[in-house]
C-alpha positions as CSV (number, residue, x, y, z in Angstrom):
1,M,19.6,-9.1,2.8
2,E,19.7,-5.3,2.9
3,Y,17.7,-5.0,-0.4
4,L,15.1,-7.5,0.8
5,L,14.6,-5.6,4.1
6,V,14.2,-2.3,2.2
7,K,11.8,-4.0,-0.3
8,W,9.8,-5.4,2.5
9,L,9.5,-1.9,4.1
10,H,8.5,-0.5,0.7
11,I,5.8,-3.1,0.2
12,L,4.5,-2.9,3.8
13,S,4.3,0.9,3.7
14,S,2.6,0.9,0.2
15,T,0.1,-1.6,1.6
16,L,-0.6,0.6,4.6
17,L,-0.8,3.7,2.5
18,F,-3.2,2.2,0.0
19,G,-5.2,0.2,2.5
20,T,-5.6,3.1,4.9
21,G,-6.6,5.4,2.1
22,L,-9.1,3.0,0.6
23,G,-10.6,1.9,4.0
24,S,-10.8,5.5,5.2
25,A,-12.5,6.6,2.0
26,F,-15.0,3.8,2.1
27,Y,-16.1,4.4,5.7
28,M,-16.1,8.2,5.5
29,L,-18.2,8.2,2.3
30,F,-20.7,5.7,3.4
31,V,-21.1,7.0,7.0
32,S,-21.6,10.5,5.5
33,L,-24.4,9.2,3.2
34,T,-26.3,7.8,6.2
35,R,-26.6,11.5,7.4
36,D,-26.2,10.2,11.0
37,V,-24.4,13.2,12.4
38,R,-23.0,11.4,15.5
39,A,-21.6,8.5,13.6
40,T,-20.2,10.8,10.9
41,A,-18.4,12.9,13.5
42,V,-16.8,9.8,15.0
43,V,-15.7,8.3,11.7
44,V,-14.4,11.5,10.2
45,R,-12.4,12.2,13.5
46,N,-10.9,8.7,13.2
47,V,-10.1,9.2,9.4
48,V,-8.1,12.3,10.3
49,L,-6.3,10.4,13.0
50,A,-5.6,7.5,10.6
51,D,-4.1,9.9,8.1
52,W,-1.7,11.2,10.8
53,L,-0.8,7.8,12.2
54,F,-0.6,5.7,9.0
55,T,-0.8,7.8,5.8
56,T,1.7,10.5,6.7
57,P,4.6,8.2,7.7
58,T,4.0,6.0,4.7
59,I,4.0,8.9,2.3
60,I,7.5,9.7,3.6
61,I,8.7,6.1,3.6
62,Q,7.6,5.3,0.1
63,P,9.9,7.6,-1.9
64,L,12.8,7.0,0.5
65,T,12.7,3.2,0.3
66,G,12.0,3.4,-3.5
67,L,15.0,5.6,-4.1
68,Y,17.2,3.5,-1.9
69,M,16.2,0.3,-3.8
70,M,16.9,2.0,-7.1
71,H,20.3,2.9,-5.7
72,L,21.0,-0.7,-4.5
73,A,19.7,-2.2,-7.8
74,Q,21.4,0.4,-9.9
75,I,18.2,1.3,-11.7
76,P,18.5,4.8,-13.3
77,L,16.1,7.5,-12.3
78,T,15.4,8.1,-16.0
79,S,13.8,4.7,-16.4
80,K,10.3,5.3,-17.8
81,W,8.5,3.2,-15.3
82,I,10.3,5.0,-12.5
83,M,9.5,8.5,-13.9
84,W,5.8,7.5,-14.3
85,S,5.7,6.0,-10.8
86,F,7.1,9.3,-9.3
87,A,4.8,11.4,-11.5
88,L,1.7,9.5,-10.4
89,Y,2.8,9.3,-6.8
90,F,3.2,13.1,-6.8
91,L,-0.2,13.5,-8.4
92,A,-1.7,11.3,-5.7
93,G,0.1,13.4,-3.1
94,A,-1.0,16.7,-4.7
95,C,-4.6,15.4,-4.3
96,W,-4.0,14.1,-0.8
97,L,-2.7,17.4,0.7
98,P,-6.0,19.4,0.1
99,V,-7.9,16.3,1.2
100,V,-6.2,16.4,4.6
101,W,-7.3,20.0,5.0
102,I,-10.8,19.2,3.8
103,Q,-11.1,16.2,6.2
104,I,-10.2,18.5,9.1
105,K,-12.8,21.0,8.1
106,M,-15.4,18.2,7.7
107,R,-14.5,16.8,11.1
108,N,-14.9,20.2,12.7
109,L,-18.3,20.8,10.9
110,A,-19.5,17.3,12.0
111,E,-18.5,17.8,15.6
112,A,-20.1,21.3,15.6
113,A,-23.3,19.8,14.2
114,V,-23.3,17.2,17.0
115,Q,-22.8,19.8,19.7
116,A,-25.6,22.0,18.2
117,G,-28.0,19.0,17.6
118,Q,-28.2,20.0,14.0
119,P,-27.8,18.0,10.7
120,L,-24.6,18.2,8.8
121,P,-24.4,21.7,7.2
122,Q,-24.4,22.4,3.4
123,Q,-20.6,23.2,3.6
124,Y,-20.0,19.6,4.7
125,W,-21.6,18.3,1.6
126,H,-19.7,20.7,-0.6
127,Y,-16.4,19.5,1.0
128,L,-17.5,15.9,0.5
129,K,-17.9,16.4,-3.3
130,I,-14.5,18.0,-3.6
131,W,-13.1,15.2,-1.4
132,V,-14.5,12.5,-3.7
133,L,-13.3,14.3,-6.8
134,L,-9.8,14.5,-5.4
135,G,-9.9,10.9,-4.3
136,I,-10.6,9.5,-7.8
137,P,-7.3,10.5,-9.5
138,A,-5.3,9.7,-6.3
139,F,-6.8,6.2,-6.2
140,F,-6.3,5.4,-9.9
141,G,-2.8,7.0,-9.8
142,L,-1.8,4.7,-6.9
143,V,-3.3,1.6,-8.6
144,I,-1.1,2.3,-11.7
145,V,1.9,2.9,-9.4
146,F,1.3,-0.5,-7.9
147,W,1.2,-2.1,-11.4
148,L,4.4,-0.2,-12.4
149,M,6.2,-1.4,-9.2
150,V,5.3,-5.0,-9.9
151,A,5.6,-5.1,-13.7
152,K,8.6,-2.7,-14.1
153,P,7.8,-2.3,-17.9
154,A,10.7,-1.4,-20.2
């Protein structure tokens, strides 16, 4: 029963991590492209909040539950699929950390534009490009980690 509970937590947290990331990215990108400053400010503010409420805890839970399941199942850390999973997970995390900082900057720029009655500044669009470029390897890295978790290839 203990293994099943940890596995359930691992699957649930991975679903929250991936789902929050994908949903946040979708809404933030497409609201930005509307150039509606007020809507953008609201969505980016909520994306930052979602990162703190959902993404941050799941980023911590994922490796802890994964390592504990490995311990319970006696799977060696040197298994190739485990090493690839951790490498890709850390790649996604390395992309996510600057994205958090960028999202906070974008939120502040959007809120300042609303207060000033101005369009989104050029710096916002610069940050958006970097945000998208960092999101691509993070997304595909996590897609591969999902496959590795399910397939556990030899």
